[in-house]
N, C-alpha and C positions, 0 to 999 in steps of 0.2 A: 269832561273830555280832557281837561288839563292833566289829570292823573295819567290817562292813557298816553298822551303825548310825552309827558315826562318819563314814563316808563320806557317807551320805545326809543326816545332820544338818549337815554342812559344805557339801555340794554344793548343797542347796536354797537356803540364804540367798545363796550366792555367785552362783547363776544368777539369782535374783531381783534382787539388787543390780546385777549386770552388765546385765541387761535394762533396768532402770529407768535406769541411768546412760547406756547406749547410746541409749535412746529420748529421754531428756530433754536430756542434755548434748551428745551427739554427733549427735543427730537421725537415728540409724540404728536403726530398729525391727527386732527379730527376727521376721520373718514366719513362720518355722517353729518357733517356740519351743514351741507347744502340742504338736505331734507328738513333738518331742524329749523334752519332759518326760513325756509319756504313755508313751513307749517305755521311758524310764529307770525310771519308777515301776512299770511292769508287770514289768520285769526284776527290780527290787529285791523286789517282792512275791513273785515266783516263787522267788527264792532263799530268802527267809524261810520260805515254805511248805515248800519242799523240804528245808530244813535240819532241820525237825521230823520228817521221814520218813526221809531218807537220811543215812548217815554214812560216813566214810572214802573209799575209792576211788570208789564209785558217786556220792557227792556231788561229788567232784572232777571226775569225767567229765561229769556233768550240768552242773556249773558252767562247764566249758570250752565245752560245746555252747551254753549260754545266752549266754556272752560272744560267741561267733561269730554267733549269731542276732541279738544286740543290734547288733553292728557292721554286719551285712548289712541289717537293717531300717532303721538310720539311713542307710546308703548309699542304699537304695532310696527311702525316704519323706522324708528330711530334706534330703539333699544335692541340689543342682541340677546340671545338666550342666557348668557352669563350675567348680563346686567339685570335682566328680569328676575333671575333666580336670586341675585343679591338683594334686590328691592323687596321681594317676597320674604326672604329670610329676615331682613331687618324689621319689616312690618310685623311678622310673627313674633320676633323677639320682643318688640315694643308691646304688643298686645298681651304677651305672657307675663309681663312685669306685675308684681303685686300692686294692689291699689295703694295710693299715697306716695309712690316713688315717681318723682318727676324726671330725674336723670342722674347721671354719675354721682351718686352719693348725696344728693340734695333732696330733701323731702319737702312736701308742700308747706310744712310749718316752719321752715328755715333750715339752717345748717345743723 
């Protein structure tokens, strides 16, 4: 539970500071910040509640399902068509890379 609490206690201020900075300094408001935060808080609350009831493998299995549901719900309710297209494009680009290429000119064996 310590990891979950640490995550949420560091995530919340970061999101708030990022949203304020983007809106005030950059002039780019987060239009879908509300749904994103609501989904994240709901997922966190679910994990905290389930942690009191489940332990071991069942908790791990339910946790994995919740992560998949979190990603799916953000994909549906938070991302717009342009963002979805960009994510799909980047994933396809990554999958089409030849084996052994880790990233920007760096191979698995070193520089």
